[in-house]
N, C-alpha and C positions, 0 to 999 in steps of 0.2 A: 408181095405180101410179106416177104421177109422184112422188108423195110418197115412196113406198118407194124409188124410184130415187134421188131426191135424198138420202134418208137413207143409202142405200147409198153414194152418192158422198161424202157427209160422213163416213161411217164409214171409207171407203177413204182419204180425205184424212187423217183422224185417225190411222188405222193407219199410213199412210205417214210421217206426222210422228213417230209413236212409233218406227217402224222406223229412221228417220233418226237420231233421238235415241239409240236403242239402239246404232246403228253408231258414232256419235260417242263414246258412253260406252265402248264396247268398245275403241276406239282410245285413249281417254283413260285407261282403267284401267291398262294397263301403265306409262304415264308416272307416274301417281299412286302405283302400287306401288313404282316405282323411287325416286321422291321420298320416299315413306314410309320405305323401307329406308335411304336416305341420311340422312334426318332422324333415324332411330333410331340409326344408327351415330354420327352427330354428337352426339346426346344421351348415348349411352354414353361417348363420348370426353370430353364435358364433365363427366359424372358422375365419371369416373376422374380427370380433372384437378382437379375440386373436392375429391375425396378426398385427392389428393396435396397440394393447397393447405391442407386442414384439418390434415393430418399435419405439414406444414411450419410452419403457424401454431402448433401445439402445441409443436414443437421450438423455435421462436423464443421462445415464451412461456417455456419451460423455461430457454432460454439467457438470456433477459432477467432471469429471477430469479437466475441465476448471476451475471450481469453486475451486478445490484444488489448482491449479496453482495460481489463483487470491488470495487465502488465503495465500499461501506461499509468493507471491509477496507483499501482504499487510503487512505480518509480517516482511519481509525484509525491506520494506520502513519504518515501524514503528521503527525498530532497527536503521536504518540509521538516522531517525529523532531524536531519543533519543541520539545517538552519536553526531549529529550536535548540539543539544541543550546543551549537556555537553561541547562540544568544545566552543560554544558561551559563556557559563558561564565562562569557563577557560579564554577565550580571554578578557571578560569583566573585570575579576579580574586582568589580565595582564595589561590592559589599565589603570585601577585604580592605580596599582602599578607604571606604567610608569608616570602617571600624578603626583603622589606623588614625584617620583624621579625628575621629571621636575621642580616641585615646589622647591625642595631642590637646584637643579641646578640654578634656577632663583635667589634664595637667595644668592648663591655663586657668581653669575655674578653681582648681585646688590651690594654685599659687595665689590667685586673687582672694580666695577665702582666707588663706593664711595671712595675707596683708591686712584684710579686714579684721581678722582676729587680733593681729598685732595692734592695729589702730584702736580697736574697741576693748582691748584687754582690761580685765578688772572692772567692767562696766557696773556690775551689781555689787561690788564691794567685797565679795567673797573670793575673788580671783577666778570666777567662772564667767565665761563669755555669755552674755544674755542673747538668746536667739528666739525668734518668733517663727516657728516652723523651719524653713530653710533660709529665711532672711535674718540678717543681723540687725538688731534694734539700733537705731541711731545712726545708721550709715546707709546712704543711697549710692550704690555702686554704679558708675557710669560705664556702660559696655561700649566696645568699639563701633563706629558707624561704618556701614558699607552700602554704597549706592543709595544714600538717602533714607535707608531704613535701619532701625535698630534691630539687631538680631543676636541671638545666642543659641548655643547648641547644648543639648543635654543628652547624655548617653545613659539610658536606664539599664537596669539589671537584666532585662529580657533581650539584650543585644539589639534593640531597635533604636534607630537614630531618629530623633525627633527634632525637626527644625522649626523653631517658632519665630515668626516674623511679626514685628510690632512696629506700627507706624509711629514716628516721633510726635 
């Protein structure tokens, strides 16, 4: 009997330990449920935030490709501007050279007009050279021939060079 009594006491102790543990677990269960619910909400919020970040990342990648296009376009425009500025400088040098040539042409025309004035001096009897507009009456000036065409250059007061080509 003593053995049975001792087994019964051991069983009672084990049962008491199990009951205590069950009571502890029952009090711990609501806390774990609350923690679990909180963790699930946090996980859902993190998943929603991750989805937003993925969407933002896609938008940024799309915008970065647009930005790459803009950078390429900017570089292209800068290159075109550089070429245009070089062309402008080249044209400015060309205009300067043409003005110099026009000055030389003016000197040639002035010299020819002086020769014409010398040849036609005193045409009207008063010692005044008779002119009709820009042409001198009574003299037909022969201009130099170049490449089968008669040509002459006039440089007007607006700094524009006018080349007039006349067929013979």
